[in-house]
mmCIF file of the N, C-alpha and C atoms, coordinates in Angstrom:
data_MODEL
# 
_entry.id   MODEL 
# 
loop_
_atom_site.group_PDB 
_atom_site.id 
_atom_site.type_symbol 
_atom_site.label_atom_id 
_atom_site.label_alt_id 
_atom_site.label_comp_id 
_atom_site.label_asym_id 
_atom_site.label_entity_id 
_atom_site.label_seq_id 
_atom_site.pdbx_PDB_ins_code 
_atom_site.Cartn_x 
_atom_site.Cartn_y 
_atom_site.Cartn_z 
_atom_site.occupancy 
_atom_site.B_iso_or_equiv 
_atom_site.pdbx_formal_charge 
_atom_site.auth_seq_id 
_atom_site.auth_comp_id 
_atom_site.auth_asym_id 
_atom_site.auth_atom_id 
_atom_site.pdbx_PDB_model_num 
ATOM 1   N N  . MET A 1 1  ? 15.029  -13.536 16.306  1.00 0.00 ? 1  MET A N  1 
ATOM 2   C CA . MET A 1 1  ? 14.590  -12.306 16.951  1.00 0.00 ? 1  MET A CA 1 
ATOM 3   C C  . MET A 1 1  ? 15.809  -11.413 17.147  1.00 0.00 ? 1  MET A C  1 
ATOM 4   N N  . TYR A 1 2  ? 15.601  -10.150 16.932  1.00 0.00 ? 2  TYR A N  1 
ATOM 5   C CA . TYR A 1 2  ? 16.674  -9.178  17.076  1.00 0.00 ? 2  TYR A CA 1 
ATOM 6   C C  . TYR A 1 2  ? 16.345  -8.212  18.211  1.00 0.00 ? 2  TYR A C  1 
ATOM 7   N N  . ARG A 1 3  ? 17.390  -7.634  18.781  1.00 0.00 ? 3  ARG A N  1 
ATOM 8   C CA . ARG A 1 3  ? 17.224  -6.613  19.820  1.00 0.00 ? 3  ARG A CA 1 
ATOM 9   C C  . ARG A 1 3  ? 18.052  -5.408  19.440  1.00 0.00 ? 3  ARG A C  1 
ATOM 10  N N  . ALA A 1 4  ? 17.592  -4.241  19.850  1.00 0.00 ? 4  ALA A N  1 
ATOM 11  C CA . ALA A 1 4  ? 18.329  -3.008  19.589  1.00 0.00 ? 4  ALA A CA 1 
ATOM 12  C C  . ALA A 1 4  ? 18.149  -2.088  20.781  1.00 0.00 ? 4  ALA A C  1 
ATOM 13  N N  . LYS A 1 5  ? 19.116  -1.196  20.976  1.00 0.00 ? 5  LYS A N  1 
ATOM 14  C CA . LYS A 1 5  ? 19.038  -0.210  22.062  1.00 0.00 ? 5  LYS A CA 1 
ATOM 15  C C  . LYS A 1 5  ? 18.636  1.137   21.490  1.00 0.00 ? 5  LYS A C  1 
ATOM 16  N N  . VAL A 1 6  ? 17.936  1.885   22.285  1.00 0.00 ? 6  VAL A N  1 
ATOM 17  C CA . VAL A 1 6  ? 17.545  3.242   21.903  1.00 0.00 ? 6  VAL A CA 1 
ATOM 18  C C  . VAL A 1 6  ? 18.630  4.189   22.394  1.00 0.00 ? 6  VAL A C  1 
ATOM 19  N N  . SER A 1 7  ? 19.094  5.066   21.488  1.00 0.00 ? 7  SER A N  1 
ATOM 20  C CA . SER A 1 7  ? 20.143  6.017   21.860  1.00 0.00 ? 7  SER A CA 1 
ATOM 21  C C  . SER A 1 7  ? 19.541  7.156   22.679  1.00 0.00 ? 7  SER A C  1 
ATOM 22  N N  . ALA A 1 8  ? 20.413  8.023   23.181  1.00 0.00 ? 8  ALA A N  1 
ATOM 23  C CA . ALA A 1 8  ? 19.962  9.177   23.966  1.00 0.00 ? 8  ALA A CA 1 
ATOM 24  C C  . ALA A 1 8  ? 19.063  10.097  23.136  1.00 0.00 ? 8  ALA A C  1 
ATOM 25  N N  . LYS A 1 9  ? 19.259  10.108  21.812  1.00 0.00 ? 9  LYS A N  1 
ATOM 26  C CA . LYS A 1 9  ? 18.444  10.935  20.933  1.00 0.00 ? 9  LYS A CA 1 
ATOM 27  C C  . LYS A 1 9  ? 17.184  10.208  20.456  1.00 0.00 ? 9  LYS A C  1 
ATOM 28  N N  . GLY A 1 10 ? 16.981  8.974   20.889  1.00 0.00 ? 10 GLY A N  1 
ATOM 29  C CA . GLY A 1 10 ? 15.800  8.217   20.498  1.00 0.00 ? 10 GLY A CA 1 
ATOM 30  C C  . GLY A 1 10 ? 15.976  7.408   19.228  1.00 0.00 ? 10 GLY A C  1 
ATOM 31  N N  . SER A 1 11 ? 17.181  7.341   18.717  1.00 0.00 ? 11 SER A N  1 
ATOM 32  C CA . SER A 1 11 ? 17.440  6.582   17.495  1.00 0.00 ? 11 SER A CA 1 
ATOM 33  C C  . SER A 1 11 ? 17.589  5.094   17.793  1.00 0.00 ? 11 SER A C  1 
ATOM 34  N N  . VAL A 1 12 ? 17.177  4.293   16.820  1.00 0.00 ? 12 VAL A N  1 
ATOM 35  C CA . VAL A 1 12 ? 17.333  2.843   16.908  1.00 0.00 ? 12 VAL A CA 1 
ATOM 36  C C  . VAL A 1 12 ? 17.996  2.393   15.612  1.00 0.00 ? 12 VAL A C  1 
ATOM 37  N N  . THR A 1 13 ? 18.997  1.553   15.706  1.00 0.00 ? 13 THR A N  1 
ATOM 38  C CA . THR A 1 13 ? 19.649  1.016   14.523  1.00 0.00 ? 13 THR A CA 1 
ATOM 39  C C  . THR A 1 13 ? 19.042  -0.341  14.226  1.00 0.00 ? 13 THR A C  1 
ATOM 40  N N  . LEU A 1 14 ? 18.485  -0.469  13.021  1.00 0.00 ? 14 LEU A N  1 
ATOM 41  C CA . LEU A 1 14 ? 17.911  -1.749  12.614  1.00 0.00 ? 14 LEU A CA 1 
ATOM 42  C C  . LEU A 1 14 ? 19.036  -2.690  12.207  1.00 0.00 ? 14 LEU A C  1 
ATOM 43  N N  . PRO A 1 15 ? 18.980  -3.939  12.632  1.00 0.00 ? 15 PRO A N  1 
ATOM 44  C CA . PRO A 1 15 ? 20.023  -4.898  12.249  1.00 0.00 ? 15 PRO A CA 1 
ATOM 45  C C  . PRO A 1 15 ? 20.111  -5.048  10.728  1.00 0.00 ? 15 PRO A C  1 
ATOM 46  N N  . LYS A 1 16 ? 21.326  -5.200  10.224  1.00 0.00 ? 16 LYS A N  1 
ATOM 47  C CA . LYS A 1 16 ? 21.567  -5.267  8.782   1.00 0.00 ? 16 LYS A CA 1 
ATOM 48  C C  . LYS A 1 16 ? 20.759  -6.363  8.091   1.00 0.00 ? 16 LYS A C  1 
ATOM 49  N N  . PRO A 1 17 ? 20.646  -7.567  8.657   1.00 0.00 ? 17 PRO A N  1 
ATOM 50  C CA . PRO A 1 17 ? 19.840  -8.577  7.951   1.00 0.00 ? 17 PRO A CA 1 
ATOM 51  C C  . PRO A 1 17 ? 18.390  -8.131  7.723   1.00 0.00 ? 17 PRO A C  1 
ATOM 52  N N  . LEU A 1 18 ? 17.820  -7.398  8.661   1.00 0.00 ? 18 LEU A N  1 
ATOM 53  C CA . LEU A 1 18 ? 16.451  -6.900  8.491   1.00 0.00 ? 18 LEU A CA 1 
ATOM 54  C C  . LEU A 1 18 ? 16.399  -5.791  7.448   1.00 0.00 ? 18 LEU A C  1 
ATOM 55  N N  . ARG A 1 19 ? 17.386  -4.897  7.469   1.00 0.00 ? 19 ARG A N  1 
ATOM 56  C CA . ARG A 1 19 ? 17.437  -3.823  6.464   1.00 0.00 ? 19 ARG A CA 1 
ATOM 57  C C  . ARG A 1 19 ? 17.557  -4.416  5.064   1.00 0.00 ? 19 ARG A C  1 
ATOM 58  N N  . ASP A 1 20 ? 18.406  -5.414  4.923   1.00 0.00 ? 20 ASP A N  1 
ATOM 59  C CA . ASP A 1 20 ? 18.598  -6.049  3.616   1.00 0.00 ? 20 ASP A CA 1 
ATOM 60  C C  . ASP A 1 20 ? 17.335  -6.774  3.163   1.00 0.00 ? 20 ASP A C  1 
ATOM 61  N N  . ARG A 1 21 ? 16.716  -7.529  4.045   1.00 0.00 ? 21 ARG A N  1 
ATOM 62  C CA . ARG A 1 21 ? 15.537  -8.321  3.698   1.00 0.00 ? 21 ARG A CA 1 
ATOM 63  C C  . ARG A 1 21 ? 14.370  -7.437  3.269   1.00 0.00 ? 21 ARG A C  1 
ATOM 64  N N  . HIS A 1 22 ? 14.250  -6.272  3.885   1.00 0.00 ? 22 HIS A N  1 
ATOM 65  C CA . HIS A 1 22 ? 13.116  -5.390  3.614   1.00 0.00 ? 22 HIS A CA 1 
ATOM 66  C C  . HIS A 1 22 ? 13.496  -4.181  2.757   1.00 0.00 ? 22 HIS A C  1 
ATOM 67  N N  . ALA A 1 23 ? 14.675  -4.224  2.165   1.00 0.00 ? 23 ALA A N  1 
ATOM 68  C CA . ALA A 1 23 ? 15.158  -3.162  1.265   1.00 0.00 ? 23 ALA A CA 1 
ATOM 69  C C  . ALA A 1 23 ? 15.064  -1.788  1.918   1.00 0.00 ? 23 ALA A C  1 
ATOM 70  N N  . ILE A 1 24 ? 15.531  -1.691  3.157   1.00 0.00 ? 24 ILE A N  1 
ATOM 71  C CA . ILE A 1 24 ? 15.549  -0.416  3.878   1.00 0.00 ? 24 ILE A CA 1 
ATOM 72  C C  . ILE A 1 24 ? 16.952  0.163   3.727   1.00 0.00 ? 24 ILE A C  1 
ATOM 73  N N  . ASP A 1 25 ? 17.030  1.237   2.964   1.00 0.00 ? 25 ASP A N  1 
ATOM 74  C CA . ASP A 1 25 ? 18.308  1.889   2.698   1.00 0.00 ? 25 ASP A CA 1 
ATOM 75  C C  . ASP A 1 25 ? 18.350  3.211   3.445   1.00 0.00 ? 25 ASP A C  1 
ATOM 76  N N  . PRO A 1 26 ? 19.540  3.844   3.543   1.00 0.00 ? 26 PRO A N  1 
ATOM 77  C CA . PRO A 1 26 ? 19.593  5.167   4.169   1.00 0.00 ? 26 PRO A CA 1 
ATOM 78  C C  . PRO A 1 26 ? 18.621  6.117   3.477   1.00 0.00 ? 26 PRO A C  1 
ATOM 79  N N  . GLY A 1 27 ? 17.832  6.820   4.252   1.00 0.00 ? 27 GLY A N  1 
ATOM 80  C CA . GLY A 1 27 ? 16.845  7.743   3.715   1.00 0.00 ? 27 GLY A CA 1 
ATOM 81  C C  . GLY A 1 27 ? 15.470  7.120   3.520   1.00 0.00 ? 27 GLY A C  1 
ATOM 82  N N  . SER A 1 28 ? 15.371  5.795   3.655   1.00 0.00 ? 28 SER A N  1 
ATOM 83  C CA . SER A 1 28 ? 14.065  5.140   3.527   1.00 0.00 ? 28 SER A CA 1 
ATOM 84  C C  . SER A 1 28 ? 13.151  5.606   4.656   1.00 0.00 ? 28 SER A C  1 
ATOM 85  N N  . GLU A 1 29 ? 11.858  5.673   4.357   1.00 0.00 ? 29 GLU A N  1 
ATOM 86  C CA . GLU A 1 29 ? 10.891  6.059   5.381   1.00 0.00 ? 29 GLU A CA 1 
ATOM 87  C C  . GLU A 1 29 ? 10.254  4.809   5.978   1.00 0.00 ? 29 GLU A C  1 
ATOM 88  N N  . ILE A 1 30 ? 10.007  4.886   7.278   1.00 0.00 ? 30 ILE A N  1 
ATOM 89  C CA . ILE A 1 30 ? 9.367   3.789   8.002   1.00 0.00 ? 30 ILE A CA 1 
ATOM 90  C C  . ILE A 1 30 ? 8.197   4.372   8.770   1.00 0.00 ? 30 ILE A C  1 
ATOM 91  N N  . GLN A 1 31 ? 7.048   3.734   8.641   1.00 0.00 ? 31 GLN A N  1 
ATOM 92  C CA . GLN A 1 31 ? 5.871   4.157   9.395   1.00 0.00 ? 31 GLN A CA 1 
ATOM 93  C C  . GLN A 1 31 ? 5.893   3.407   10.730  1.00 0.00 ? 31 GLN A C  1 
ATOM 94  N N  . ILE A 1 32 ? 5.637   4.133   11.813  1.00 0.00 ? 32 ILE A N  1 
ATOM 95  C CA . ILE A 1 32 ? 5.596   3.530   13.140  1.00 0.00 ? 32 ILE A CA 1 
ATOM 96  C C  . ILE A 1 32 ? 4.140   3.476   13.568  1.00 0.00 ? 32 ILE A C  1 
ATOM 97  N N  . VAL A 1 33 ? 3.648   2.254   13.786  1.00 0.00 ? 33 VAL A N  1 
ATOM 98  C CA . VAL A 1 33 ? 2.254   2.039   14.140  1.00 0.00 ? 33 VAL A CA 1 
ATOM 99  C C  . VAL A 1 33 ? 2.194   1.502   15.562  1.00 0.00 ? 33 VAL A C  1 
ATOM 100 N N  . GLU A 1 34 ? 1.349   2.119   16.377  1.00 0.00 ? 34 GLU A N  1 
ATOM 101 C CA . GLU A 1 34 ? 1.171   1.674   17.752  1.00 0.00 ? 34 GLU A CA 1 
ATOM 102 C C  . GLU A 1 34 ? -0.065  0.781   17.797  1.00 0.00 ? 34 GLU A C  1 
ATOM 103 N N  . VAL A 1 35 ? 0.135   -0.483  18.180  1.00 0.00 ? 35 VAL A N  1 
ATOM 104 C CA . VAL A 1 35 ? -0.951  -1.449  18.294  1.00 0.00 ? 35 VAL A CA 1 
ATOM 105 C C  . VAL A 1 35 ? -0.981  -1.925  19.741  1.00 0.00 ? 35 VAL A C  1 
ATOM 106 N N  . GLY A 1 36 ? -1.845  -1.316  20.524  1.00 0.00 ? 36 GLY A N  1 
ATOM 107 C CA . GLY A 1 36 ? -1.868  -1.634  21.952  1.00 0.00 ? 36 GLY A CA 1 
ATOM 108 C C  . GLY A 1 36 ? -0.550  -1.228  22.584  1.00 0.00 ? 36 GLY A C  1 
ATOM 109 N N  . ASP A 1 37 ? 0.132   -2.191  23.183  1.00 0.00 ? 37 ASP A N  1 
ATOM 110 C CA . ASP A 1 37 ? 1.431   -1.943  23.816  1.00 0.00 ? 37 ASP A CA 1 
ATOM 111 C C  . ASP A 1 37 ? 2.608   -2.281  22.900  1.00 0.00 ? 37 ASP A C  1 
ATOM 112 N N  . VAL A 1 38 ? 2.329   -2.506  21.634  1.00 0.00 ? 38 VAL A N  1 
ATOM 113 C CA . VAL A 1 38 ? 3.362   -2.943  20.688  1.00 0.00 ? 38 VAL A CA 1 
ATOM 114 C C  . VAL A 1 38 ? 3.588   -1.860  19.634  1.00 0.00 ? 38 VAL A C  1 
ATOM 115 N N  . LEU A 1 39 ? 4.853   -1.624  19.298  1.00 0.00 ? 39 LEU A N  1 
ATOM 116 C CA . LEU A 1 39 ? 5.210   -0.724  18.193  1.00 0.00 ? 39 LEU A CA 1 
ATOM 117 C C  . LEU A 1 39 ? 5.554   -1.582  16.982  1.00 0.00 ? 39 LEU A C  1 
ATOM 118 N N  . VAL A 1 40 ? 4.971   -1.247  15.848  1.00 0.00 ? 40 VAL A N  1 
ATOM 119 C CA . VAL A 1 40 ? 5.220   -1.983  14.616  1.00 0.00 ? 40 VAL A CA 1 
ATOM 120 C C  . VAL A 1 40 ? 5.886   -1.027  13.633  1.00 0.00 ? 40 VAL A C  1 
ATOM 121 N N  . LEU A 1 41 ? 7.009   -1.437  13.070  1.00 0.00 ? 41 LEU A N  1 
ATOM 122 C CA . LEU A 1 41 ? 7.719   -0.645  12.071  1.00 0.00 ? 41 LEU A CA 1 
ATOM 123 C C  . LEU A 1 41 ? 7.344   -1.171  10.700  1.00 0.00 ? 41 LEU A C  1 
ATOM 124 N N  . VAL A 1 42 ? 6.804   -0.300  9.855   1.00 0.00 ? 42 VAL A N  1 
ATOM 125 C CA . VAL A 1 42 ? 6.370   -0.703  8.524   1.00 0.00 ? 42 VAL A CA 1 
ATOM 126 C C  . VAL A 1 42 ? 7.174   0.077   7.489   1.00 0.00 ? 42 VAL A C  1 
ATOM 127 N N  . PRO A 1 43 ? 8.020   -0.622  6.702   1.00 0.00 ? 43 PRO A N  1 
ATOM 128 C CA . PRO A 1 43 ? 8.764   0.080   5.654   1.00 0.00 ? 43 PRO A CA 1 
ATOM 129 C C  . PRO A 1 43 ? 7.795   0.667   4.636   1.00 0.00 ? 43 PRO A C  1 
ATOM 130 N N  . MET A 1 44 ? 7.998   1.934   4.293   1.00 0.00 ? 44 MET A N  1 
ATOM 131 C CA . MET A 1 44 ? 7.151   2.609   3.310   1.00 0.00 ? 44 MET A CA 1 
ATOM 132 C C  . MET A 1 44 ? 7.781   2.455   1.929   1.00 0.00 ? 44 MET A C  1 
ATOM 133 N N  . PRO A 1 45 ? 6.967   2.172   0.912   1.00 0.00 ? 45 PRO A N  1 
ATOM 134 C CA . PRO A 1 45 ? 7.529   2.046   -0.433  1.00 0.00 ? 45 PRO A CA 1 
ATOM 135 C C  . PRO A 1 45 ? 8.020   3.395   -0.942  1.00 0.00 ? 45 PRO A C  1 
ATOM 136 N N  . CYS A 1 46 ? 9.033   3.366   -1.795  1.00 0.00 ? 46 CYS A N  1 
ATOM 137 C CA . CYS A 1 46 ? 9.569   4.607   -2.373  1.00 0.00 ? 46 CYS A CA 1 
ATOM 138 C C  . CYS A 1 46 ? 8.507   5.303   -3.211  1.00 0.00 ? 46 CYS A C  1 
ATOM 139 N N  . ASP A 1 47 ? 7.738   4.516   -3.961  1.00 0.00 ? 47 ASP A N  1 
ATOM 140 C CA . ASP A 1 47 ? 6.677   5.058   -4.810  1.00 0.00 ? 47 ASP A CA 1 
ATOM 141 C C  . ASP A 1 47 ? 5.371   4.369   -4.428  1.00 0.00 ? 47 ASP A C  1 
ATOM 142 N N  . PRO A 1 48 ? 4.578   4.978   -3.527  1.00 0.00 ? 48 PRO A N  1 
ATOM 143 C CA . PRO A 1 48 ? 3.349   4.332   -3.061  1.00 0.00 ? 48 PRO A CA 1 
ATOM 144 C C  . PRO A 1 48 ? 2.386   3.955   -4.182  1.00 0.00 ? 48 PRO A C  1 
ATOM 145 N N  . ALA A 1 49 ? 2.268   4.783   -5.208  1.00 0.00 ? 49 ALA A N  1 
ATOM 146 C CA . ALA A 1 49 ? 1.363   4.476   -6.314  1.00 0.00 ? 49 ALA A CA 1 
ATOM 147 C C  . ALA A 1 49 ? 1.829   3.223   -7.043  1.00 0.00 ? 49 ALA A C  1 
ATOM 148 N N  . LYS A 1 50 ? 3.120   3.110   -7.257  1.00 0.00 ? 50 LYS A N  1 
ATOM 149 C CA . LYS A 1 50 ? 3.670   1.938   -7.939  1.00 0.00 ? 50 LYS A CA 1 
ATOM 150 C C  . LYS A 1 50 ? 3.487   0.687   -7.085  1.00 0.00 ? 50 LYS A C  1 
ATOM 151 N N  . ALA A 1 51 ? 3.612   0.816   -5.775  1.00 0.00 ? 51 ALA A N  1 
ATOM 152 C CA . ALA A 1 51 ? 3.447   -0.324  -4.879  1.00 0.00 ? 51 ALA A CA 1 
ATOM 153 C C  . ALA A 1 51 ? 2.018   -0.853  -4.899  1.00 0.00 ? 51 ALA A C  1 
ATOM 154 N N  . LEU A 1 52 ? 1.041   0.017   -5.157  1.00 0.00 ? 52 LEU A N  1 
ATOM 155 C CA . LEU A 1 52 ? -0.362  -0.398  -5.197  1.00 0.00 ? 52 LEU A CA 1 
ATOM 156 C C  . LEU A 1 52 ? -0.783  -0.950  -6.555  1.00 0.00 ? 52 LEU A C  1 
ATOM 157 N N  . ARG A 1 53 ? 0.038   -0.711  -7.574  1.00 0.00 ? 53 ARG A N  1 
ATOM 158 C CA . ARG A 1 53 ? -0.306  -1.152  -8.920  1.00 0.00 ? 53 ARG A CA 1 
ATOM 159 C C  . ARG A 1 53 ? -0.442  -2.675  -8.941  1.00 0.00 ? 53 ARG A C  1 
ATOM 160 N N  . GLY A 1 54 ? -1.556  -3.151  -9.487  1.00 0.00 ? 54 GLY A N  1 
ATOM 161 C CA . GLY A 1 54 ? -1.777  -4.593  -9.584  1.00 0.00 ? 54 GLY A CA 1 
ATOM 162 C C  . GLY A 1 54 ? -2.399  -5.206  -8.346  1.00 0.00 ? 54 GLY A C  1 
ATOM 163 N N  . LEU A 1 55 ? -2.660  -4.407  -7.331  1.00 0.00 ? 55 LEU A N  1 
ATOM 164 C CA . LEU A 1 55 ? -3.206  -4.918  -6.073  1.00 0.00 ? 55 LEU A CA 1 
ATOM 165 C C  . LEU A 1 55 ? -4.548  -5.605  -6.286  1.00 0.00 ? 55 LEU A C  1 
ATOM 166 N N  . LEU A 1 56 ? -5.380  -5.060  -7.158  1.00 0.00 ? 56 LEU A N  1 
ATOM 167 C CA . LEU A 1 56 ? -6.708  -5.617  -7.401  1.00 0.00 ? 56 LEU A CA 1 
ATOM 168 C C  . LEU A 1 56 ? -6.760  -6.432  -8.691  1.00 0.00 ? 56 LEU A C  1 
ATOM 169 N N  . LYS A 1 57 ? -5.615  -6.865  -9.171  1.00 0.00 ? 57 LYS A N  1 
ATOM 170 C CA . LYS A 1 57 ? -5.545  -7.564  -10.441 1.00 0.00 ? 57 LYS A CA 1 
ATOM 171 C C  . LYS A 1 57 ? -6.399  -8.833  -10.451 1.00 0.00 ? 57 LYS A C  1 
ATOM 172 N N  . GLN A 1 58 ? -6.467  -9.529  -9.350  1.00 0.00 ? 58 GLN A N  1 
ATOM 173 C CA . GLN A 1 58 ? -7.193  -10.784 -9.282  1.00 0.00 ? 58 GLN A CA 1 
ATOM 174 C C  . GLN A 1 58 ? -8.702  -10.577 -9.296  1.00 0.00 ? 58 GLN A C  1 
ATOM 175 N N  . GLY A 1 59 ? -9.163  -9.438  -8.830  1.00 0.00 ? 59 GLY A N  1 
ATOM 176 C CA . GLY A 1 59 ? -10.594 -9.183  -8.745  1.00 0.00 ? 59 GLY A CA 1 
ATOM 177 C C  . GLY A 1 59 ? -11.155 -8.659  -10.052 1.00 0.00 ? 59 GLY A C  1 
ATOM 178 N N  . PRO A 1 60 ? -12.457 -8.416  -10.079 1.00 0.00 ? 60 PRO A N  1 
ATOM 179 C CA . PRO A 1 60 ? -13.084 -7.900  -11.297 1.00 0.00 ? 60 PRO A CA 1 
ATOM 180 C C  . PRO A 1 60 ? -12.646 -6.463  -11.570 1.00 0.00 ? 60 PRO A C  1 
ATOM 181 N N  . SER A 1 61 ? -12.661 -6.118  -12.837 1.00 0.00 ? 61 SER A N  1 
ATOM 182 C CA . SER A 1 61 ? -12.299 -4.758  -13.231 1.00 0.00 ? 61 SER A CA 1 
ATOM 183 C C  . SER A 1 61 ? -13.499 -3.851  -13.017 1.00 0.00 ? 61 SER A C  1 
ATOM 184 N N  . LEU A 1 62 ? -13.392 -2.943  -12.100 1.00 0.00 ? 62 LEU A N  1 
ATOM 185 C CA . LEU A 1 62 ? -14.483 -2.013  -11.844 1.00 0.00 ? 62 LEU A CA 1 
ATOM 186 C C  . LEU A 1 62 ? -14.699 -1.082  -13.023 1.00 0.00 ? 62 LEU A C  1 
ATOM 187 N N  . THR A 1 63 ? -13.632 -0.726  -13.701 1.00 0.00 ? 63 THR A N  1 
ATOM 188 C CA . THR A 1 63 ? -13.755 0.147   -14.862 1.00 0.00 ? 63 THR A CA 1 
ATOM 189 C C  . THR A 1 63 ? -14.561 -0.544  -15.951 1.00 0.00 ? 63 THR A C  1 
ATOM 190 N N  . THR A 1 64 ? -14.255 -1.806  -16.216 1.00 0.00 ? 64 THR A N  1 
ATOM 191 C CA . THR A 1 64 ? -14.989 -2.559  -17.232 1.00 0.00 ? 64 THR A CA 1 
ATOM 192 C C  . THR A 1 64 ? -16.460 -2.667  -16.855 1.00 0.00 ? 64 THR A C  1 
ATOM 193 N N  . ASP A 1 65 ? -16.728 -2.972  -15.588 1.00 0.00 ? 65 ASP A N  1 
ATOM 194 C CA . ASP A 1 65 ? -18.119 -3.065  -15.128 1.00 0.00 ? 65 ASP A CA 1 
ATOM 195 C C  . ASP A 1 65 ? -18.853 -1.743  -15.291 1.00 0.00 ? 65 ASP A C  1 
ATOM 196 N N  . LEU A 1 66 ? -18.217 -0.633  -14.952 1.00 0.00 ? 66 LEU A N  1 
ATOM 197 C CA . LEU A 1 66 ? -18.838 0.681   -15.089 1.00 0.00 ? 66 LEU A CA 1 
ATOM 198 C C  . LEU A 1 66 ? -19.104 1.029   -16.546 1.00 0.00 ? 66 LEU A C  1 
ATOM 199 N N  . LEU A 1 67 ? -18.162 0.704   -17.433 1.00 0.00 ? 67 LEU A N  1 
ATOM 200 C CA . LEU A 1 67 ? -18.351 0.977   -18.852 1.00 0.00 ? 67 LEU A CA 1 
ATOM 201 C C  . LEU A 1 67 ? -19.508 0.159   -19.417 1.00 0.00 ? 67 LEU A C  1 
ATOM 202 N N  . ARG A 1 68 ? -19.618 -1.102  -19.012 1.00 0.00 ? 68 ARG A N  1 
ATOM 203 C CA . ARG A 1 68 ? -20.741 -1.946  -19.461 1.00 0.00 ? 68 ARG A CA 1 
ATOM 204 C C  . ARG A 1 68 ? -22.071 -1.393  -18.954 1.00 0.00 ? 68 ARG A C  1 
ATOM 205 N N  . GLU A 1 69 ? -22.086 -0.998  -17.695 1.00 0.00 ? 69 GLU A N  1 
ATOM 206 C CA . GLU A 1 69 ? -23.306 -0.445  -17.114 1.00 0.00 ? 69 GLU A CA 1 
ATOM 207 C C  . GLU A 1 69 ? -23.720 0.829   -17.853 1.00 0.00 ? 69 GLU A C  1 
ATOM 208 N N  . ARG A 1 70 ? -22.768 1.667   -18.149 1.00 0.00 ? 70 ARG A N  1 
ATOM 209 C CA . ARG A 1 70 ? -23.056 2.920   -18.852 1.00 0.00 ? 70 ARG A CA 1 
ATOM 210 C C  . ARG A 1 70 ? -23.588 2.632   -20.251 1.00 0.00 ? 70 ARG A C  1 
ATOM 211 N N  . ALA A 1 71 ? -23.023 1.623   -20.926 1.00 0.00 ? 71 ALA A N  1 
ATOM 212 C CA . ALA A 1 71 ? -23.494 1.254   -22.262 1.00 0.00 ? 71 ALA A CA 1 
ATOM 213 C C  . ALA A 1 71 ? -24.939 0.754   -22.187 1.00 0.00 ? 71 ALA A C  1 
ATOM 214 N N  . ARG A 1 72 ? -25.276 -0.044  -21.175 1.00 0.00 ? 72 ARG A N  1 
ATOM 215 C CA . ARG A 1 72 ? -26.652 -0.518  -20.992 1.00 0.00 ? 72 ARG A CA 1 
ATOM 216 C C  . ARG A 1 72 ? -27.595 0.658   -20.756 1.00 0.00 ? 72 ARG A C  1 
ATOM 217 N N  . GLU A 1 73 ? -27.148 1.610   -19.939 1.00 0.00 ? 73 GLU A N  1 
ATOM 218 C CA . GLU A 1 73 ? -27.966 2.784   -19.658 1.00 0.00 ? 73 GLU A CA 1 
ATOM 219 C C  . GLU A 1 73 ? -28.237 3.593   -20.930 1.00 0.00 ? 73 GLU A C  1 
ATOM 220 N N  . ARG A 1 74 ? -27.225 3.719   -21.783 1.00 0.00 ? 74 ARG A N  1 
ATOM 221 C CA . ARG A 1 74 ? -27.418 4.455   -23.033 1.00 0.00 ? 74 ARG A CA 1 
ATOM 222 C C  . ARG A 1 74 ? -28.451 3.768   -23.925 1.00 0.00 ? 74 ARG A C  1 
ATOM 223 N N  . VAL A 1 75 ? -28.380 2.433   -23.988 1.00 0.00 ? 75 VAL A N  1 
ATOM 224 C CA . VAL A 1 75 ? -29.348 1.682   -24.790 1.00 0.00 ? 75 VAL A CA 1 
ATOM 225 C C  . VAL A 1 75 ? -30.744 1.879   -24.222 1.00 0.00 ? 75 VAL A C  1 
ATOM 226 N N  . GLU A 1 76 ? -30.880 1.781   -22.895 1.00 0.00 ? 76 GLU A N  1 
ATOM 227 C CA . GLU A 1 76 ? -32.178 1.973   -22.250 1.00 0.00 ? 76 GLU A CA 1 
ATOM 228 C C  . GLU A 1 76 ? -32.708 3.396   -22.478 1.00 0.00 ? 76 GLU A C  1 
ATOM 229 N N  . ASP A 1 77 ? -31.826 4.385   -22.348 1.00 0.00 ? 77 ASP A N  1 
ATOM 230 C CA . ASP A 1 77 ? -32.228 5.775   -22.569 1.00 0.00 ? 77 ASP A CA 1 
ATOM 231 C C  . ASP A 1 77 ? -32.697 5.992   -24.005 1.00 0.00 ? 77 ASP A C  1 
ATOM 232 N N  . ALA A 1 78 ? -31.979 5.390   -24.950 1.00 0.00 ? 78 ALA A N  1 
ATOM 233 C CA . ALA A 1 78 ? -32.347 5.521   -26.363 1.00 0.00 ? 78 ALA A CA 1 
ATOM 234 C C  . ALA A 1 78 ? -33.697 4.854   -26.616 1.00 0.00 ? 78 ALA A C  1 
ATOM 235 N N  . ALA A 1 79 ? -33.943 3.703   -25.991 1.00 0.00 ? 79 ALA A N  1 
ATOM 236 C CA . ALA A 1 79 ? -35.209 3.006   -26.160 1.00 0.00 ? 79 ALA A CA 1 
ATOM 237 C C  . ALA A 1 79 ? -36.359 3.805   -25.540 1.00 0.00 ? 79 ALA A C  1 
ATOM 238 N N  . ASN A 1 80 ? -36.107 4.438   -24.412 1.00 0.00 ? 80 ASN A N  1 
ATOM 239 C CA . ASN A 1 80 ? -37.150 5.239   -23.753 1.00 0.00 ? 80 ASN A CA 1 
ATOM 240 C C  . ASN A 1 80 ? -37.454 6.524   -24.523 1.00 0.00 ? 80 ASN A C  1 
ATOM 241 N N  . ASP A 1 81 ? -36.462 7.088   -25.194 1.00 0.00 ? 81 ASP A N  1 
ATOM 242 C CA . ASP A 1 81 ? -36.651 8.318   -25.945 1.00 0.00 ? 81 ASP A CA 1 
ATOM 243 C C  . ASP A 1 81 ? -37.410 8.064   -27.249 1.00 0.00 ? 81 ASP A C  1 
ATOM 244 N N  . ALA A 1 82 ? -37.347 6.838   -27.750 1.00 0.00 ? 82 ALA A N  1 
ATOM 245 C CA . ALA A 1 82 ? -37.976 6.531   -29.051 1.00 0.00 ? 82 ALA A CA 1 
ATOM 246 C C  . ALA A 1 82 ? -39.455 6.319   -28.946 1.00 0.00 ? 82 ALA A C  1 
# 
């Protein structure tokens, strides 16, 4: 567990081991979340889109499912038109 003091300007210096472990460099953004009486510091990724890439890799591909559904609909529409 680490402790830090708040400066007169409201600044807090994060301990170096935590900065290193979470890749927090000068200029990095941190989101501050208030959960009840607790403040949670969440390091923000440099590229949010890149950080989300692959997040749903384990689950089914929604794009593939939609394309299959659309293909079925086209077949049904063609059968109904004939």
